[in-house]
Wavefront OBJ file of the C-alpha trace (Angstrom):
o trace
v -66.146 38.878 4.469
v -63.676 36.187 3.327
v -59.984 36.637 3.975
v -57.233 35.008 1.978
v -54.581 32.953 3.754
v -51.110 33.511 2.510
v -49.334 30.351 3.701
v -49.607 26.658 4.150
v -51.823 24.924 6.596
v -50.376 22.751 9.410
v -51.726 19.599 7.699
v -49.947 20.363 4.419
v -46.604 20.893 6.279
v -47.023 17.623 8.222
v -47.597 15.749 4.890
v -44.508 17.282 3.376
v -42.375 16.411 6.392
v -43.675 12.916 6.417
v -42.882 12.471 2.719
v -39.358 13.745 3.216
v -38.855 11.385 6.167
v -39.927 8.358 4.082
v -37.671 9.309 1.254
v -34.668 9.906 3.441
v -35.206 6.574 5.356
v -35.264 4.567 2.171
v -32.285 6.444 0.771
v -30.188 5.800 3.852
v -30.946 2.046 3.748
v -29.992 1.958 0.024
v -26.803 3.965 0.665
v -25.778 1.637 3.516
v -26.150 -1.424 1.299
v -24.181 0.298 -1.424
v -21.305 1.003 1.064
v -21.276 -2.612 2.248
v -21.224 -3.901 -1.300
v -18.345 -1.533 -2.218
v -16.319 -2.543 0.788
v -16.741 -6.180 -0.013
v -15.778 -5.672 -3.662
v -12.655 -3.823 -2.456
v -11.748 -6.711 -0.139
v -12.318 -9.276 -2.952
v -9.897 -7.233 -5.245
v -7.307 -6.821 -2.457
v -7.132 -10.574 -1.784
v -6.536 -11.085 -5.449
v -3.732 -8.516 -5.273
v -2.231 -10.412 -2.343
v -2.244 -13.574 -4.388
v -0.396 -11.823 -7.199
v 2.142 -10.363 -4.689
v 2.541 -13.880 -3.353
v 3.574 -15.089 -6.828
v 6.245 -12.410 -6.921
v 7.379 -13.326 -3.458
v 7.673 -16.995 -4.342
v 9.633 -16.101 -7.560
v 12.061 -14.010 -5.476
v 12.531 -16.176 -2.438
v 11.204 -19.718 -3.195
v 8.641 -19.475 -0.396
v 5.272 -17.805 0.193
v 4.805 -15.289 3.038
v 2.555 -16.400 5.857
v 1.178 -14.590 8.833
v 0.770 -17.943 10.684
v 1.928 -21.448 10.583
v -1.590 -23.020 10.429
v -2.856 -24.196 7.103
v -6.103 -22.186 7.605
v -5.814 -18.811 9.269
v -8.475 -16.757 11.012
v -8.066 -12.937 10.550
v -8.165 -10.781 13.643
v -10.509 -7.810 13.954
v -8.752 -4.911 11.989
v -9.822 -2.494 14.782
v -7.612 -4.464 17.299
v -3.905 -4.447 17.651
v -3.571 -8.020 16.336
v -5.486 -7.178 13.211
v -3.464 -4.099 12.617
v -0.144 -5.960 13.113
v -1.172 -8.677 10.636
v -2.091 -5.988 8.050
v 1.143 -4.271 8.489
v 3.114 -7.593 8.240
v 1.406 -8.266 4.915
v 2.147 -4.752 3.656
v 5.795 -4.977 4.624
v 6.343 -8.413 3.205
v 4.301 -8.238 -0.008
v 3.892 -4.443 -0.896
v 7.425 -3.156 0.166
v 5.804 -1.439 3.197
v 3.398 0.742 1.326
v 0.042 1.296 2.905
v -1.996 -0.817 0.464
v -4.652 -2.301 2.737
v -7.385 0.081 3.770
v -7.907 0.421 7.504
v -11.558 1.547 7.256
v -12.856 -1.369 5.183
v -13.958 -3.573 8.220
v -11.908 -6.491 6.829
v -9.177 -8.371 8.547
v -6.509 -10.262 6.497
v -4.268 -13.240 7.115
v -2.211 -15.796 5.157
v -1.855 -19.346 6.265
v -0.106 -22.426 4.974
v 1.853 -25.351 6.420
v 4.535 -25.642 3.772
v 6.536 -23.261 1.587
v 4.772 -24.314 -1.655
v 1.262 -23.388 -0.732
v -0.744 -20.577 0.898
v -4.298 -19.614 1.802
v -5.051 -15.881 1.920
v -8.273 -14.931 3.735
v -10.156 -11.688 4.148
v -12.927 -11.658 6.787
v -15.533 -8.988 7.464
v -16.028 -7.526 10.995
v -18.658 -5.190 12.389
v -18.505 -3.948 15.960
v -15.588 -6.244 16.714
v -17.418 -9.440 15.672
v -17.250 -11.430 12.360
v -20.205 -11.103 10.037
v -19.442 -14.516 8.543
v -18.588 -12.942 5.151
v -15.065 -13.892 4.000
v -13.112 -14.312 0.871
v -10.315 -16.765 0.303
v -7.785 -17.594 -2.299
v -5.235 -20.395 -2.701
v -2.082 -20.710 -4.774
v -3.803 -21.744 -7.964
v -7.437 -20.622 -7.551
v -9.866 -17.783 -7.920
v -11.281 -15.777 -5.067
v -13.876 -17.836 -3.267
v -16.539 -15.973 -1.246
v -18.264 -17.599 1.721
v -21.973 -18.293 1.672
v -22.707 -15.267 3.854
v -21.397 -12.718 1.362
l 1 2 3 4 5 6 7 8 9 10 11 12 13 14 15 16 17 18 19 20 21 22 23 24 25 26 27 28 29 30 31 32 33 34 35 36 37 38 39 40 41 42 43 44 45 46 47 48 49 50 51 52 53 54 55 56 57 58 59 60 61 62 63 64 65 66 67 68 69 70 71 72 73 74 75 76 77 78 79 80 81 82 83 84 85 86 87 88 89 90 91 92 93 94 95 96 97 98 99 100 101 102 103 104 105 106 107 108 109 110 111 112 113 114 115 116 117 118 119 120 121 122 123 124 125 126 127 128 129 130 131 132 133 134 135 136 137 138 139 140 141 142 143 144 145 146 147 148 149 150
């Protein structure tokens, strides 16, 4: 006498779980890449906004705002207190104190320059407190320049 089984075998269930695992692993990797790309695009757009705000600052005061006195600045990790204070300084000086720069974007920002007629704005990516090497820079009369690591 033959009985009918009303269910799935263990092998069928293992195959389905394996397929779901493979699909979710590839989806997570693709999503992670998408998030990184979106954060980099946001930083690139924000550094262009800083350059526009610098133009307005120069028109109003005759000087550009800078977070440091060196020609080339190095942004601090946005997760640390130095990085947070640089971001707040930029927002107060260029964006009337409005919270314009995202704090969860993993990018630190600074503006350098040695004289009142030029500036260099830099956005640098950080992960786990360390620079990834990806940065965006813009000067007084130039477009946004990404580093080779972006």
